[in-house]
C-alpha positions as CSV (number, residue, x, y, z in Angstrom):
1,M,13.6,-2.1,30.6
2,I,15.0,-2.5,27.1
3,K,11.9,-4.4,25.9
4,K,9.8,-1.6,27.3
5,G,11.9,1.0,25.4
6,L,11.5,-0.9,22.1
7,L,7.7,-1.1,22.5
8,Y,7.5,2.6,23.4
9,S,9.5,3.4,20.3
10,L,7.3,1.4,17.9
11,L,4.1,2.8,19.4
12,S,5.4,6.3,19.0
13,A,6.3,5.6,15.3
14,V,2.7,4.5,14.5
15,L,1.2,7.5,16.3
16,L,3.5,10.1,14.8
17,S,2.9,8.8,11.3
18,T,-0.8,9.2,11.9
19,M,-0.2,12.7,13.2
20,N,1.8,13.5,10.0
21,L,-1.2,12.4,7.9
22,F,-3.4,14.9,9.7
23,V,-0.8,17.6,9.3
24,K,-0.6,17.1,5.5
25,M,-4.4,17.1,5.4
26,L,-4.5,20.5,7.1
27,G,-1.5,21.9,5.2
28,S,-3.4,22.8,2.0
29,G,-5.3,25.5,3.8
30,I,-3.5,26.3,7.1
31,P,0.2,27.5,7.4
32,S,2.6,24.9,8.8
33,G,3.6,27.3,11.6
34,E,0.0,27.7,12.7
35,I,-0.5,24.0,12.8
36,A,2.6,23.7,15.0
37,F,1.2,26.5,17.2
38,F,-2.1,24.7,17.7
39,R,-0.4,21.4,18.3
40,G,1.7,22.9,21.0
41,L,-1.3,24.8,22.5
42,F,-3.6,21.7,22.8
43,G,-0.7,19.5,23.9
44,T,0.4,21.9,26.6
45,V,-3.0,22.2,28.1
46,A,-3.4,18.4,28.1
47,V,0.0,17.8,29.7
48,L,-0.5,20.5,32.4
49,V,-3.8,18.9,33.3
50,V,-2.1,15.5,33.7
51,M,0.7,17.0,35.7
52,Y,-1.8,18.7,38.0
53,M,-3.8,15.5,38.5
54,K,-0.7,13.5,39.2
55,G,0.8,16.1,41.5
56,I,3.9,16.6,39.3
57,R,5.7,19.8,39.8
58,F,8.2,21.6,37.7
59,S,11.7,21.1,39.0
60,T,14.5,23.7,39.4
61,E,17.3,21.5,38.0
62,D,18.5,21.3,34.4
63,R,16.3,24.2,33.3
64,G,18.8,25.1,30.6
65,L,18.9,21.6,29.2
66,L,15.1,21.4,29.3
67,I,14.7,24.7,27.5
68,M,17.3,23.6,24.9
69,R,15.4,20.3,24.4
70,G,12.2,22.3,23.8
71,L,13.8,24.8,21.4
72,Y,15.5,22.0,19.3
73,G,12.3,19.9,19.2
74,G,10.0,22.9,18.6
75,F,11.8,24.3,15.6
76,G,12.5,20.8,14.3
77,M,8.8,20.1,14.4
78,V,8.1,23.2,12.3
79,C,10.6,22.1,9.7
80,N,9.0,18.7,9.6
81,F,5.6,20.2,9.1
82,I,6.8,22.4,6.3
83,A,8.4,19.4,4.5
84,L,5.3,17.2,5.0
85,V,3.0,19.8,3.4
86,H,5.2,20.5,0.4
87,M,6.7,17.0,-0.3
88,K,5.4,13.5,-0.6
89,M,4.8,12.0,2.8
90,S,7.3,9.1,2.1
91,D,10.1,11.4,0.9
92,A,9.7,13.8,3.8
93,T,9.5,11.0,6.3
94,I,12.6,9.2,4.9
95,L,14.6,12.5,5.1
96,F,13.4,13.2,8.5
97,Q,14.5,9.8,9.7
98,T,18.1,10.8,9.1
99,S,17.8,12.2,12.6
100,G,19.0,8.8,13.6
101,I,22.3,9.5,12.0
102,F,22.5,12.9,13.8
103,V,21.7,11.1,17.0
104,F,24.5,8.7,16.3
105,I,26.9,11.6,15.9
106,F,25.6,13.8,18.8
107,S,25.5,10.9,21.2
108,A,29.2,10.3,20.5
109,L,30.0,13.9,21.0
110,F,27.8,14.8,24.0
111,L,27.0,11.5,25.7
112,K,30.4,10.0,25.5
113,E,29.0,6.9,23.7
114,A,31.6,5.2,21.6
115,V,31.9,5.5,17.8
116,P,32.2,1.8,16.9
117,K,34.9,0.5,14.6
118,G,33.6,0.0,11.1
119,A,30.9,2.7,11.2
120,G,32.5,4.8,8.5
121,K,31.3,2.8,5.5
122,W,27.7,2.8,6.7
123,L,27.8,6.5,7.3
124,I,29.1,7.0,3.8
125,L,26.3,4.8,2.4
126,I,23.7,6.9,4.2
127,F,25.3,10.1,2.9
128,L,25.1,8.8,-0.6
129,A,21.5,7.7,-0.2
130,V,20.6,11.2,1.1
131,M,22.3,12.7,-1.9
132,V,20.2,10.6,-4.2
133,M,17.0,11.8,-2.5
134,V,17.9,15.4,-2.2
135,N,19.6,15.5,-5.6
136,P,21.3,18.9,-5.1
137,F,23.0,18.8,-8.5
138,S,19.8,18.8,-10.5
139,Y,18.1,22.1,-10.9
140,E,14.8,20.5,-12.0
141,S,14.4,18.0,-9.2
142,F,16.1,19.8,-6.3
143,T,13.8,21.3,-3.7
144,W,14.8,23.4,-0.7
145,Y,12.0,21.6,1.2
146,A,14.3,18.6,1.3
147,V,17.0,20.7,3.0
148,I,14.4,21.9,5.5
149,A,13.5,18.3,6.2
150,L,17.2,17.6,6.9
151,L,17.4,20.6,9.1
152,G,14.4,19.4,11.0
153,A,16.1,16.0,11.4
154,A,19.2,17.6,12.9
155,L,17.2,19.7,15.3
156,S,15.1,16.7,16.4
157,A,18.3,14.6,16.9
158,A,19.7,17.4,19.2
159,A,16.4,17.2,21.1
160,Y,16.5,13.4,21.5
161,T,20.1,13.5,22.6
162,T,19.3,16.2,25.2
163,I,16.6,14.0,26.5
164,R,19.1,11.2,27.0
165,S,21.4,13.6,28.8
166,I,18.6,14.8,31.1
167,S,17.6,11.3,31.9
168,K,21.0,10.5,33.4
169,H,20.1,12.7,36.3
170,G,16.8,10.8,36.8
171,Q,15.0,13.8,38.4
172,H,12.5,14.7,35.7
173,S,9.1,13.3,34.8
174,N,8.4,12.5,31.2
175,F,5.5,15.0,31.4
176,E,7.8,17.8,32.6
177,I,10.1,17.2,29.6
178,M,7.1,17.1,27.3
179,A,5.7,20.3,28.7
180,Y,8.9,22.2,27.9
181,F,8.8,20.8,24.3
182,L,5.2,21.7,23.7
183,V,5.4,25.2,25.1
184,T,8.5,26.0,23.0
185,G,7.0,24.2,20.0
186,M,4.0,26.6,20.3
187,I,6.3,29.6,20.4
188,A,8.3,28.2,17.4
189,G,5.1,27.8,15.4
190,L,3.9,31.3,16.2
191,V,7.2,33.0,15.2
192,T,7.5,31.1,12.0
193,T,4.0,31.3,10.6
194,D,3.5,33.7,7.7
195,G,-0.1,34.3,8.4
196,F,-3.1,33.2,10.5
197,V,-6.0,31.3,8.9
198,L,-8.9,30.6,11.2
199,P,-9.7,26.8,11.1
200,Q,-13.2,25.9,10.0
201,G,-15.5,23.0,10.9
202,V,-13.7,19.6,10.7
203,E,-10.4,21.3,10.7
204,W,-10.8,22.0,14.4
205,L,-11.4,18.3,15.0
206,I,-8.2,17.4,13.0
207,I,-6.3,20.0,15.1
208,L,-7.7,18.5,18.3
209,A,-6.7,15.0,17.1
210,I,-3.1,16.3,16.3
211,G,-2.8,17.7,19.8
212,S,-4.1,14.5,21.4
213,I,-1.9,12.2,19.4
214,T,1.1,14.5,20.3
215,V,0.7,14.0,24.0
216,V,0.5,10.2,23.8
217,A,3.2,9.8,21.1
218,Q,5.6,12.1,22.9
219,F,5.1,10.2,26.1
220,F,6.1,7.0,24.3
221,L,8.9,8.6,22.5
222,T,10.4,10.3,25.5
223,G,10.0,7.0,27.5
224,A,11.8,5.1,24.7
225,F,14.9,7.3,24.8
226,I,15.0,7.1,28.6
227,A,14.5,3.3,28.7
228,T,17.0,2.3,25.9
229,N,20.0,3.4,23.9
230,A,19.3,6.6,22.0
231,V,20.5,5.2,18.7
232,V,18.4,2.0,18.9
233,A,15.3,3.9,19.9
234,Q,15.7,6.3,17.0
235,F,16.3,3.7,14.3
236,L,13.1,1.9,15.3
237,Q,11.3,4.9,14.1
238,Y,11.9,3.7,10.6
239,I,8.7,1.8,10.7
240,G,7.1,5.2,10.4
241,V,8.5,5.4,6.8
242,F,6.4,2.5,5.7
243,I,3.3,3.7,7.5
244,S,3.7,7.2,5.9
245,A,4.2,5.7,2.5
246,F,1.0,3.7,2.9
247,Y,-0.9,6.8,4.1
248,G,0.5,8.9,1.2
249,F,-0.7,6.3,-1.4
250,L,-4.1,5.7,0.2
251,F,-5.1,9.3,0.9
252,F,-3.1,11.4,-1.7
253,G,-2.4,9.0,-4.5
254,E,1.4,9.4,-4.0
255,S,3.7,6.8,-5.5
256,L,7.3,5.9,-4.7
257,A,10.0,6.6,-7.3
258,I,12.5,3.7,-7.7
259,E,15.4,5.9,-6.6
260,T,13.5,6.8,-3.4
261,V,12.8,3.1,-2.6
262,L,16.4,2.1,-3.2
263,A,17.7,5.1,-1.1
264,G,15.3,4.3,1.7
265,I,16.4,0.6,1.7
266,A,20.1,1.6,1.7
267,M,19.5,4.0,4.6
268,F,17.5,1.4,6.6
269,I,20.2,-1.3,6.1
270,A,23.0,1.1,7.0
271,S,21.1,2.3,10.1
272,V,20.4,-1.2,11.4
273,M,24.1,-2.0,11.0
274,L,25.1,1.1,12.8
275,A,22.7,0.3,15.6
276,R,24.2,-3.2,15.9
277,L,27.7,-1.8,16.0
278,K,26.6,0.8,18.6
279,E,25.2,-1.9,20.8
280,Q,28.5,-3.9,20.7
281,A,30.6,-0.8,21.5
282,G,31.5,0.3,25.0
283,P,31.5,3.9,26.4
284,I,34.2,6.3,25.5
285,K,36.7,6.5,28.3
286,D,39.2,9.0,26.9
287,G,39.1,12.3,25.0
288,K,37.4,15.6,25.6
289,V,34.1,15.6,27.4
290,I,32.1,18.1,25.3
291,E,28.9,17.3,27.2
292,D,30.1,19.4,30.1
293,K,29.7,22.5,27.9
294,I,26.0,22.2,27.7
295,Q,25.4,21.5,31.3
């Protein structure tokens, strides 16, 4: 089961990086919110068709959690698209991967997973690396799009953690969970777009590719978080950073600044160490159970 979860996580990283490439290609002429809307629209149709063919019905349990998962993921997706369009692919992807840290925190708060001893120094290292990338103290290099990327990371982490909570009940198909995400993602894109631009020619093909990749990638990603530890599954997404950096160089001539490379390496090392500590730690047995509040 664990090996299956790791494979799913890696496959989702490759597919999502490819989807990000297409999003950036479209972003020069189509608003980010509109891209999110079409992604949700095509993805929703595809998932509903699959559910119909497989005879999967929407359940009546955990609707609140499913809607929350969708809202978190939908608005997180819009934030990610905005950052991708206005930042280098590598920078946006590295910042978005801080969702692993938020998963680490949220899983401790809401899933009663233990905070391992010795985690503090690695969390501090990640915080410092993020500060290097965002550089909030420099007026010339600071960009609010970096903050939007971090907000998207936090929202996505909340969505991932909610998936893990839902999976404990074992009553929901991956496709049902995906359907809630895609529908709410479509709504999030619609309410956040600042204008509608009708796609032309090849843009429709790219949009269709984004929607298709979304369904497959989300299936693998959802399966990864169900099959293995939420923190481990998320940190494996770091492979997407390297793929995105390659895409950015190949298609947009983007280069990596030395501080970005060093910050990314520091975040990766700290994340791996946190994942190892997390695997060695047992479940929290005492303390308040905050998870009950969202159920």
